[in-house]
C-alpha positions as CSV (number, residue, x, y, z in Angstrom):
1,M,12.6,12.8,53.8
2,E,8.9,13.4,53.3
3,Q,6.4,14.7,55.9
4,H,2.6,14.4,55.5
5,S,-0.3,15.4,57.7
6,I,-3.4,13.3,57.3
7,T,-6.6,12.5,59.2
8,W,-7.4,8.8,59.6
9,R,-10.8,7.9,61.1
10,G,-11.0,11.3,62.6
11,I,-7.5,11.2,64.2
12,A,-5.0,13.8,63.0
13,L,-1.5,12.3,62.5
14,E,1.9,13.2,61.1
15,I,3.8,10.7,58.9
16,T,7.5,11.1,58.3
17,F,9.0,8.8,55.6
18,T,12.7,8.4,55.0
19,P,13.4,6.1,52.0
20,E,16.4,3.8,52.2
21,K,17.6,4.9,55.6
22,F,21.0,3.4,56.3
23,G,21.0,2.5,52.6
24,M,18.9,-0.6,53.1
25,V,15.5,0.0,54.7
26,D,12.6,2.4,54.6
27,H,11.7,4.2,57.8
28,I,8.2,5.4,58.7
29,E,7.3,7.4,61.8
30,I,3.7,8.0,62.8
31,M,2.7,10.5,65.5
32,T,-0.8,11.5,66.5
33,E,-1.9,14.8,67.9
34,D,-2.5,14.5,71.6
35,R,-0.8,11.1,71.5
36,A,-4.1,9.4,70.6
37,P,-3.7,5.6,70.2
38,L,-3.8,3.9,66.9
39,P,-4.1,0.2,65.9
40,V,-0.3,0.1,65.6
41,T,0.6,2.0,68.8
42,D,-1.0,2.6,72.2
43,T,1.1,5.7,72.7
44,G,0.4,7.6,69.6
45,Y,3.9,7.2,68.3
46,R,5.4,4.5,66.2
47,S,8.8,4.2,64.5
48,H,8.9,1.4,62.0
49,F,11.6,0.0,59.6
50,I,10.4,-1.9,56.6
51,P,12.2,-3.4,53.6
52,A,13.4,-0.8,51.1
53,G,10.8,-0.3,48.3
54,T,7.8,-1.2,50.4
55,V,6.5,2.3,50.4
56,A,7.0,2.7,46.7
57,E,5.0,-0.5,46.1
58,H,2.1,1.2,47.9
59,V,2.5,4.3,45.8
60,G,3.6,6.5,48.6
61,A,3.9,6.9,52.4
62,V,0.3,8.0,52.9
63,A,-1.2,5.1,51.0
64,C,1.2,2.7,52.8
65,V,0.4,3.9,56.3
66,T,-3.3,4.1,55.6
67,A,-3.3,0.5,54.3
68,W,-1.3,-0.6,57.4
69,L,-3.7,1.1,59.8
70,E,-6.8,-0.3,58.1
71,H,-5.2,-3.8,58.0
72,E,-4.4,-3.7,61.8
73,A,-7.7,-2.2,62.7
74,A,-9.5,-5.0,60.9
75,R,-7.2,-7.6,62.3
76,T,-7.6,-6.5,65.9
77,G,-11.1,-5.3,65.9
78,W,-9.9,-1.8,66.8
79,S,-12.6,0.7,67.2
80,G,-10.7,3.7,68.5
81,A,-13.1,4.2,71.3
82,Q,-11.4,5.3,74.5
83,L,-12.9,4.0,77.7
84,S,-13.5,6.3,80.7
85,L,-12.3,5.3,84.1
86,F,-15.2,7.2,85.7
């Protein structure tokens, strides 16, 4: 298991990567400080299973998660701005 702390677009987050969980899939967990939303989660937490070897193809968990976040941000037009109710 690997754990990484990074900042993506000003948002601090923790990445936990477990290769070949259950002997067949890679597992990534992403959690933001203060449960700030990301393009892949509105709650600031995401548990995601992907085919084994996917993280290695991206040369590591940080590169894989960063590419995923950038892809989803571009796809959805995500800006990260939180609207105020007042």
